[in-house]
C-alpha positions in Angstrom: 84.2 -31.0 -6.4 83.0 -28.4 -8.8 83.1 -30.8 -11.7 80.8 -33.2 -9.7 78.5 -30.7 -8.8 77.9 -29.6 -12.5 77.6 -33.4 -13.4 74.9 -33.7 -10.8 73.3 -30.6 -11.9 73.1 -31.6 -15.5 71.8 -35.0 -14.5 69.0 -33.4 -12.5 68.0 -31.4 -15.3 67.9 -34.1 -17.7 65.7 -36.4 -15.4 63.1 -33.6 -14.5 61.0 -34.5 -17.7 61.2 -38.1 -16.8 59.9 -37.4 -13.4 57.1 -35.5 -14.6 56.0 -38.1 -17.1 56.3 -40.9 -14.3 53.0 -42.7 -14.0 51.3 -42.7 -10.7 51.3 -40.5 -7.8 54.4 -39.3 -6.2 54.6 -39.8 -2.5 53.3 -36.9 -0.4 54.6 -38.3 3.1 58.1 -38.6 4.1 57.6 -42.3 5.2 55.1 -44.8 5.4 55.1 -47.9 7.1 55.3 -49.9 4.1 58.3 -48.1 3.1 60.0 -48.5 6.5 59.4 -52.3 6.2 61.8 -52.5 3.2 65.5 -52.6 3.6 66.1 -49.3 1.7 63.5 -47.3 3.7 64.6 -48.8 7.1 68.4 -48.0 6.1 67.6 -44.4 5.6 65.5 -44.0 8.5 68.3 -45.6 10.7 71.1 -43.5 9.1 68.9 -40.1 9.7 68.0 -41.2 13.2 71.6 -42.4 14.2 73.0 -39.1 13.0 70.3 -37.1 15.0 71.1 -39.0 18.2 74.9 -40.0 17.9 76.2 -36.6 19.1 74.0 -36.3 22.2 74.4 -40.0 23.2 78.3 -39.4 22.8 78.3 -36.6 25.3 76.3 -38.5 28.0 77.6 -42.3 27.4 80.3 -43.8 25.2 78.3 -46.5 23.4 79.9 -47.8 20.2 78.1 -46.3 17.2 77.6 -49.8 15.8 75.5 -51.0 18.8 73.4 -47.9 18.4 72.8 -48.4 14.7 71.8 -52.0 15.2 69.4 -50.9 17.9 67.7 -48.2 16.0 67.3 -50.6 12.9 65.6 -53.4 14.9 63.3 -50.8 16.6 62.3 -49.3 13.1 62.0 -52.7 11.5 60.1 -54.2 14.4 57.5 -51.2 14.6 57.1 -51.3 10.6 56.5 -55.1 10.8 54.1 -54.6 13.6 52.0 -51.9 11.8 52.1 -53.6 8.3 51.5 -57.1 8.8 51.5 -58.0 12.5 54.2 -59.2 14.8 54.5 -62.8 15.6 57.5 -64.7 17.0 58.4 -65.8 13.4 58.3 -62.5 12.0 60.1 -60.7 15.0 63.1 -63.1 14.6 63.3 -62.7 10.9 62.9 -59.0 11.3 65.9 -59.0 13.7 67.9 -60.8 11.0 67.0 -58.2 8.6 67.7 -55.5 11.0 71.6 -56.7 10.7 71.5 -56.0 7.0 69.7 -52.7 7.6 72.3 -51.7 10.0 75.0 -52.8 7.6 73.7 -50.7 4.8 73.3 -47.6 6.8 76.8 -47.9 8.0 78.0 -48.5 4.5 76.0 -45.6 3.4 77.6 -43.3 5.9 80.9 -44.6 5.1 80.6 -44.0 1.4 79.0 -40.4 1.9 81.5 -39.2 4.3 84.7 -41.1 3.4 86.0 -38.0 1.2 85.0 -35.5 3.8 86.7 -37.2 6.6 89.8 -37.7 4.1 90.0 -33.8 3.5 89.8 -33.1 7.0 92.7 -35.5 7.7 94.8 -34.0 5.0 94.2 -30.4 6.4 95.3 -31.7 9.9 98.5 -33.4 8.4 99.6 -30.2 6.2 100.3 -27.9 9.0 102.1 -30.7 11.1 104.2 -31.5 8.2 105.1 -27.8 7.7 106.1 -27.4 11.3 108.4 -30.4 10.9 110.0 -28.9 7.8 110.6 -25.7 9.6 112.3 -27.6 12.6 
């Protein structure tokens, strides 16, 4: 883990001058409707919103997370489309299809990010159980 940390720190230090020389203006707003209308922007927003709402929703209702992810992705994409280019039946149907891609992207990003954390938790749980079996 420390090795990964140091690699990321070195990469950030090396990329700082490149970021400073970048042409154009850096974004000052967290999200814009144009950014949310893209697959990447909608996937990021969906991932963040789901992580915020998942625990409270699990306490009240036992809704599968995949359904929540698709619903939030669809709402984000429909709102972004409405505010950027207007919403018609054609764009709404296409936006719902794109929401599937956004939902799958958000779920994949979550899996890639937290897979190692979940594996470490599972390993810690298994270690005491194995030690107890050996003692018996």
